[in-house]
C-alpha positions in Angstrom: 124.3 204.8 75.2 127.9 203.8 75.5 129.7 203.4 72.1 132.7 201.1 72.1 135.7 202.5 70.4 135.7 199.2 68.4 132.2 199.8 66.9 132.4 200.2 63.2 129.5 201.6 61.1 128.5 200.0 57.8 129.5 203.2 56.0 133.0 203.0 57.6 133.4 199.4 56.5 132.3 200.2 53.0 134.8 203.1 52.8 137.7 201.0 54.0 136.7 198.2 51.6 136.7 200.6 48.7 140.1 202.0 49.8 141.6 198.5 50.0 140.2 197.6 46.6 141.8 200.8 45.2 145.1 200.0 46.8 145.2 196.5 45.5 144.3 197.6 42.0 147.0 200.2 42.0 149.4 197.7 43.5 149.1 195.4 40.4 150.3 198.3 38.3 153.0 199.2 40.7 154.4 195.7 40.9 154.6 195.5 37.1 156.8 198.7 37.2 159.2 197.6 39.9 162.8 197.0 39.0 165.0 194.5 40.7 166.2 196.1 43.9 169.9 196.1 44.9 171.8 197.2 47.9 175.4 198.3 48.3 175.2 201.6 46.4 178.5 203.2 47.0 181.4 202.6 44.7 184.1 200.3 46.2 187.2 198.4 45.2 188.7 195.2 46.6 192.0 195.9 48.3 192.7 192.6 50.1 191.4 189.1 50.2 191.8 185.8 52.1 189.7 183.1 50.6 186.0 184.2 50.6 186.7 187.1 52.9 187.2 190.4 51.1 188.3 193.9 52.3 186.7 196.7 50.3 187.6 200.4 50.3 184.7 202.7 49.5 185.1 205.7 47.2 183.2 208.9 47.9 182.7 211.9 45.7 185.8 213.5 47.1 189.1 212.3 48.6 189.0 211.5 52.4 190.4 214.1 54.7 190.8 211.7 57.7 194.3 210.5 58.1 193.3 207.3 59.9 191.2 204.7 58.0 188.0 203.4 59.6 187.4 199.7 59.2 183.8 198.4 59.6 183.4 194.9 61.0 179.8 193.6 60.6 178.2 190.5 62.0 178.4 187.1 60.3 174.7 186.4 60.3 173.7 189.0 57.6 175.3 190.6 54.6 177.2 193.7 55.6 175.6 196.1 53.2 172.9 197.2 55.7 175.5 200.0 56.3 175.2 201.0 52.6 171.6 200.0 51.9 170.5 202.7 49.4 171.4 206.2 48.4 169.4 208.0 51.0 170.0 205.4 53.7 173.7 204.8 53.9 176.0 205.1 56.9 178.9 204.6 54.6 178.0 207.4 52.2 177.4 209.8 55.0 180.8 209.0 56.6 182.5 209.5 53.3 180.8 212.8 52.8 182.3 213.9 56.2 185.8 213.0 55.1 186.2 209.5 56.6 188.3 206.9 54.8 185.9 203.9 55.0 186.7 200.2 54.6 184.5 197.1 55.1 185.1 193.4 55.7 182.8 191.2 53.6 182.8 187.7 55.1 181.3 186.1 52.0 179.0 183.1 51.9 180.2 180.0 53.8 179.9 176.5 52.4 180.8 173.0 53.6 184.5 173.7 53.2 184.2 176.3 56.0 182.7 173.9 58.5 185.7 173.9 60.8 186.6 177.6 60.7 187.1 178.7 64.3 186.8 182.1 66.1 190.6 182.3 65.8 190.2 182.2 62.0 187.6 185.0 62.0 189.2 187.3 64.6 192.9 186.8 64.1 193.2 185.6 60.5 190.5 187.5 58.8 189.8 190.6 61.0 193.5 190.7 62.0 194.6 190.3 58.4 192.5 193.2 57.3 193.8 195.4 60.2 197.4 194.6 59.3 196.8 195.3 55.6 195.5 198.7 56.5 198.3 199.4 58.9 200.8 198.6 56.3 199.0 200.3 53.4 198.6 203.6 55.4 201.9 203.2 57.2 200.3 203.5 60.6 200.8 201.7 63.9 197.0 201.6 64.6 193.7 202.2 62.8 190.1 203.0 63.7 187.7 200.1 64.1 183.9 200.2 64.0 182.2 196.9 65.1 178.5 196.2 64.6 176.5 193.7 66.6 178.4 190.4 66.6 181.1 192.3 64.6 181.3 194.5 67.6 182.0 191.5 69.9 184.7 190.4 67.4 186.1 194.0 67.5 186.2 194.1 71.3 187.9 190.7 71.3 190.5 191.7 68.8 191.1 195.1 70.5 191.7 193.3 73.8 194.2 191.0 72.2 195.9 193.7 70.1 195.4 197.1 71.8 198.4 198.5 70.1 196.8 198.1 66.6 193.5 199.9 67.3 193.6 203.7 67.6 189.9 204.3 68.4 187.2 201.7 68.9 183.5 202.2 68.2 181.0 199.5 69.3 177.6 199.8 67.7 174.6 197.7 69.0 177.2 195.4 70.5 176.3 192.7 73.1 178.7 192.8 76.1 176.7 191.3 79.0 175.0 188.3 77.4 173.0 187.4 80.6 170.7 190.3 81.1 167.1 189.4 81.9 165.6 191.3 78.9 167.8 189.6 76.3 165.3 187.0 74.9 167.7 185.6 72.3 170.3 185.0 75.0 167.7 183.3 77.2 166.9 180.9 74.4 170.5 180.2 73.6 171.6 179.4 77.1 169.5 176.3 77.2 170.8 175.0 73.8 172.8 171.8 73.6 175.2 173.4 71.2 177.4 170.4 70.8 174.5 168.2 69.6 173.2 171.1 67.5 176.4 171.7 65.6 177.4 168.0 65.4 174.0 167.3 63.8 173.8 170.2 61.4 177.5 171.0 60.6 177.1 174.5 59.3 174.1 176.3 60.7 171.5 177.0 57.9 170.7 180.7 57.3 167.0 179.9 57.1 167.0 178.4 60.6 168.8 181.5 62.0 166.4 183.8 60.2 163.4 181.9 61.7 164.9 182.3 65.2 165.2 186.1 64.7 161.7 186.5 63.3 160.1 184.5 66.1 161.5 187.1 68.6 158.7 189.4 67.3 156.3 187.1 65.6 153.3 189.4 65.3 155.4 192.4 64.0 157.6 190.4 61.6 155.3 187.6 60.4 152.0 189.6 60.1 152.0 193.3 60.8 154.6 194.4 58.3 152.9 192.5 55.4 149.5 193.9 56.3 151.1 197.3 56.5 152.5 196.7 53.0 149.0 197.2 51.6 149.2 200.9 52.4 152.2 201.4 50.1 151.2 199.2 47.2 150.5 202.3 45.1 153.9 203.9 45.9 156.7 202.6 43.7 159.6 204.0 45.7 158.1 202.9 49.0 157.6 199.4 47.6 161.2 199.3 46.3 162.5 200.3 49.8 160.3 197.6 51.4 161.5 194.9 49.0 165.1 196.0 49.3 164.9 195.5 53.1 163.2 192.1 52.6 165.9 191.0 50.2 168.6 191.9 52.7 166.9 190.2 55.6 166.6 186.9 53.7 170.0 187.1 52.0 171.9 185.5 54.8 175.0 183.2 54.8 175.1 179.9 56.7 177.2 180.0 59.8 180.4 178.0 60.0 179.7 175.3 62.5 182.8 175.3 64.7 182.9 179.1 65.0 179.2 179.1 65.9 179.8 176.5 68.6 182.6 178.5 70.1 180.7 181.8 70.0 177.6 180.4 71.6 179.6 178.6 74.3 182.0 181.4 75.2 179.9 184.5 74.7 176.3 183.6 75.1 176.4 180.7 77.5 179.6 181.6 79.4 179.1 185.4 79.3 182.8 185.6 78.7 183.2 189.3 78.5 181.8 189.6 82.1 182.9 186.3 83.6 186.1 185.5 81.7 186.6 182.3 79.7 186.9 183.6 76.2 189.9 181.9 74.6 191.1 182.8 71.1 193.9 180.5 69.8 195.0 179.8 73.4 195.0 183.5 74.5 192.5 184.6 77.1 190.4 187.7 76.4 190.2 190.4 79.1 188.4 193.7 78.2 190.7 195.4 80.8 193.3 195.5 78.0 191.0 197.6 75.8 192.8 200.9 76.7 192.1 203.0 73.6 189.2 205.5 73.4 185.9 203.7 73.1 182.5 205.0 71.8 179.6 202.8 72.6 176.5 203.3 70.5 173.3 201.5 71.4 169.6 201.6 70.4 167.0 202.3 73.0 164.4 200.0 71.4 166.7 197.2 70.3 165.1 193.8 70.8 168.2 191.8 69.7 170.8 193.7 71.8 169.0 195.6 74.5 170.8 198.6 76.0 171.3 196.7 79.2 173.5 194.3 77.3 175.6 197.0 75.8 176.0 199.6 78.6 178.2 197.4 80.9 181.1 197.9 78.5 182.2 201.1 80.3 182.8 199.2 83.5 184.8 196.4 81.9 187.3 198.2 79.7 190.6 199.6 80.8 190.2 202.9 79.0 189.6 206.2 80.8 188.2 207.7 77.5 184.8 206.1 77.3 181.7 207.7 75.7 178.1 206.5 75.1 175.6 207.5 72.4 172.0 206.4 73.0 169.9 206.3 69.8 166.1 206.4 69.9 165.4 203.5 67.5 165.8 199.8 67.0 168.6 197.4 66.0 168.2 198.1 62.2 167.0 201.6 62.5 170.2 202.8 64.0 171.8 202.8 60.6 169.0 203.0 58.1 166.3 205.3 59.6 166.0 209.0 58.6 166.9 210.0 62.1 170.0 207.8 62.0 171.3 209.5 58.9 171.1 212.9 60.6 172.6 211.8 64.0 174.9 208.8 63.8 177.5 209.5 61.1 178.1 213.0 62.4 178.5 211.8 66.0 181.0 209.1 64.8 182.9 211.6 62.7 183.0 214.3 65.5 184.1 211.8 68.1 186.9 210.5 65.8 188.0 214.0 64.8 188.7 214.9 68.5 190.9 211.8 68.8 192.7 212.0 65.5 196.2 212.9 66.8 
């Protein structure tokens, strides 16, 4: 007789029910023992500020050996401390241990007073202000820049407008071609009446943005991960790690309405890196002016920025020194997974070290 692989015996059901009961019982004790979870574990100090936007310098256990500072520019849609999530999952900590001098832009939390901030404010005033501060503080003509996701798009834009100020550029999980067929988020966004959307909402609520991201993988992000949580209910550290990630996911700033409008129109809908049409303060953006060394890091299982959206960068920039690093993982795993801790910081450091002169 054929037995279906989905057949389950009464004994198996009873065993699984007993295991579940044990996990739930242990979970009650674990939850009582949990401390409040925090992220952003590496010591840092504020070195520059413009309104809500703060530039931090991280402090490692030893002084940096790198002569050129590395500025990390994260996306606006989440807090930037995913790069410094916890002690054993920190891109920042690992870069510091290798001797890099690491800085980070914290965009802060927007409110109604930021409704009319533009892309020019974010790219020229805030990112440009941080770059100029570091150039002056370190007495350098140019610094190293690491842009992540939307922050990578900002970094590419800034580098095209000011190639003399960026020594080496690293783009991590950065969208370049916004019109690839496998980019679900882009396909949704292209049909959006962005003027009506922003004129109605003003600033774009963080909860709405999070809902959009979660619905890209509804089974995995609404159901599967919480069912899977049962398996770790009796593991205090695993639960703290889980809750730390959840806290980061839902601790998101609202988006400044005018900058959001411009970003969707010029990058997502207009595919401006590929087709042209990106305008920052009256200046057109052409990636052909990106003539410094570029390292493009992308994740093979990235559902937000698929590799096909990142890889066209090499054919658009003006630099002859272009490298790619393909990482086996997803959009978040590229800087928090165990594999990432072993592979990514060292690859960045080695690439920068070869171009330090």
